[in-house]
C-alpha positions, 0 to 999 in steps of 0.5 A, spaced: 479 919 281 472 917 282 471 918 275 478 915 272 475 909 276 468 909 272 472 910 266 476 904 267 469 900 269 467 902 263 472 900 259 472 893 262 464 892 261 465 894 254 471 890 253 467 884 256 461 885 251 465 886 245 468 879 247 461 876 248 458 879 242 464 876 237 464 869 240 456 870 239 458 871 231 463 866 232 458 861 235 452 862 230 457 862 224 459 854 226 452 853 229 447 855 223 452 860 219 455 860 212 461 855 214 455 850 215 451 851 209 458 851 205 460 844 209 453 841 207 453 843 200 461 840 199 459 834 203 452 832 200 456 830 194 460 825 197 455 823 203 447 823 204 448 828 210 442 833 213 441 839 217 438 838 223 431 841 223 429 843 230 421 844 232 422 850 235 423 853 227 416 852 226 415 857 231 416 862 226 410 861 222 404 865 223 399 862 228 393 865 223 395 859 218 392 853 220 397 847 223 394 840 223 401 837 225 407 840 229 413 836 228 416 835 235 423 831 232 428 832 226 428 828 220 428 820 221 434 815 219 438 820 216 446 822 217 444 828 220 450 834 221 450 838 227 454 843 229 461 845 231 464 848 238 470 843 239 473 844 232 469 839 228 462 838 226 458 832 230 454 827 226 449 822 228 444 817 224 438 819 226 433 814 229 426 812 227 423 818 230 428 823 228 432 823 235 439 822 236 439 815 238 441 808 235 434 805 232 435 799 235 434 802 242 426 802 241 426 794 239 430 793 246 427 789 252 431 791 258 426 792 264 427 799 265 426 805 260 429 812 262 427 818 258 431 824 257 427 830 256 431 837 254 434 842 248 441 842 246 445 839 252 440 833 252 440 832 244 448 832 244 450 839 240 457 839 238 459 832 240 460 825 237 454 821 239 458 816 244 460 822 249 452 825 249 448 824 256 444 818 253 450 814 251 454 816 257 449 813 262 447 807 258 455 805 259 454 807 267 449 802 267 453 797 262 447 797 257 441 794 262 437 800 262 435 804 256 436 811 256 432 814 251 434 821 248 428 825 247 431 832 247 432 837 241 436 843 240 431 849 241 426 846 245 423 849 251 418 847 256 412 846 252 415 842 246 419 838 251 412 836 255 408 835 248 414 830 246 413 826 253 406 826 253 406 823 245 412 818 247 410 816 254 406 810 251 411 807 247 416 805 253 412 807 259 419 809 263 420 808 270 423 814 270 423 821 266 430 826 267 427 833 265 433 838 263 431 845 264 435 851 262 434 857 266 438 861 261 433 860 255 427 856 257 423 861 260 424 865 253 423 859 249 416 858 253 413 865 252 414 863 244 411 856 245 405 858 248 403 863 243 403 856 238 395 854 239 397 847 237 402 846 243 398 851 248 393 845 247 398 840 251 398 844 257 390 846 258 387 839 255 390 834 259 388 828 253 390 832 247 395 828 243 397 829 235 397 822 235 405 823 233 407 816 232 402 814 227 402 821 224 410 822 224 411 819 217 404 820 214 
């Protein structure tokens, strides 16, 4: 009887693992995979669409290669294709720094500014821009507060720190909302800390890339 219970338990665990594995394949294919590549190729004939370019992509470069500038955001002022988890591919027009904001927010003169820092949840993965955190919070404040979306898919704590240090002086936000994802943020940090240019943000309080000035140079 005991062996039979163990047998059923193993079958259940294997079924759960198999289900999660196939879901992961589906997720990767929709987020990064061939389906998205073909969609981009077809849509580019009619629209000037750009794929998202996560800063974490640049962690893959060998750190022996001298990297004088580490990108902290996507491509600016582009119609950007994100991902599909809800039956449609989300798109947004990136702002002047490559984030998922209406570019006009950088010129708003509201008294209060709030920075949202994080990864794909903040970035607005797979949802229309009107449904992301920053736009929902803006609506709740009746557009009296500027909520800056400075999140990007794949970001970990060290890239988030770098973004905060580079952009803080642009708006001197009254509040900073930092979204921490327990599932992968510490894994991301383990990769980011190996990048010497990112590590400088942690060990040198004065270090900056002068990102605002150098972004389009």
